[in-house]
C-alpha positions in Angstrom: 24.7 -15.7 -6.2 26.5 -16.0 -9.8 25.6 -14.2 -12.8 24.3 -15.9 -15.8 25.1 -15.2 -19.4 22.3 -13.8 -21.5 22.5 -16.5 -24.1 22.1 -19.3 -21.1 19.0 -16.9 -19.6 17.5 -16.5 -23.4 17.7 -20.2 -24.1 16.0 -21.0 -20.7 13.2 -18.7 -21.5 12.9 -20.2 -24.9 12.4 -23.7 -23.2 9.9 -22.7 -21.0 7.8 -20.8 -23.4 7.6 -23.6 -25.6 6.5 -25.6 -22.7 3.9 -23.3 -21.7 2.4 -23.0 -25.5 2.4 -26.7 -25.7 0.6 -26.8 -22.4 -2.1 -24.3 -23.4 -2.6 -25.9 -26.9 -3.3 -29.3 -25.3 -5.6 -27.5 -22.6 -7.5 -26.0 -26.0 -6.1 -22.5 -24.9 -3.4 -21.6 -27.3 -1.4 -18.5 -27.2 -3.1 -16.3 -30.2 -3.0 -13.1 -31.8 -6.1 -11.9 -33.7 -7.6 -15.2 -33.3 -4.6 -17.1 -35.1 -2.4 -19.6 -33.0 1.3 -18.5 -32.7 4.0 -20.8 -32.6 7.5 -20.2 -30.6 9.2 -19.5 -34.0 6.9 -16.4 -34.7 8.5 -14.5 -31.2 11.3 -12.9 -30.7 12.7 -12.0 -27.3 13.2 -8.2 -27.5 13.8 -7.3 -23.9 14.8 -8.7 -20.4 13.8 -6.8 -17.4 15.8 -7.6 -14.1 13.1 -7.6 -11.7 15.0 -8.7 -8.4 18.0 -10.3 -7.6 17.5 -13.9 -9.7 14.2 -12.8 -11.4 13.7 -11.7 -14.8 10.7 -10.6 -17.1 11.0 -11.4 -20.6 9.2 -9.1 -23.3 8.3 -10.8 -26.4 7.2 -9.4 -29.7 5.8 -11.2 -32.8 8.3 -11.6 -35.0 6.2 -13.0 -38.5 2.5 -12.7 -38.2 0.4 -15.2 -38.5 -1.7 -15.9 -41.7 -5.4 -14.2 -41.5 -7.8 -16.0 -42.5 -10.5 -15.0 -45.0 -13.2 -14.6 -42.2 -10.8 -12.1 -40.5 -10.4 -10.3 -43.3 -14.1 -10.0 -44.3 -14.7 -8.5 -40.6 -12.2 -5.5 -41.3 -13.5 -4.4 -44.6 -16.0 -1.7 -44.1 -19.3 -2.2 -45.6 -20.6 0.4 -48.1 
């Protein structure tokens, strides 16, 4: 098997992740963080783990936090 450049692999992962996000949104199961839907532009590929020959596992982090709705903020404020 021929080695693949990381930038080619990262682009393929981004394309697949975009398809996944779109598919889940259309199925009314969006990718969320704290009940707020995430977009591809809010994610960053931070690690790639080589699981086996030709098999990779991406690790993402949230690069920009989604805006928290007022209802979510109110739940976190302790009542006095």
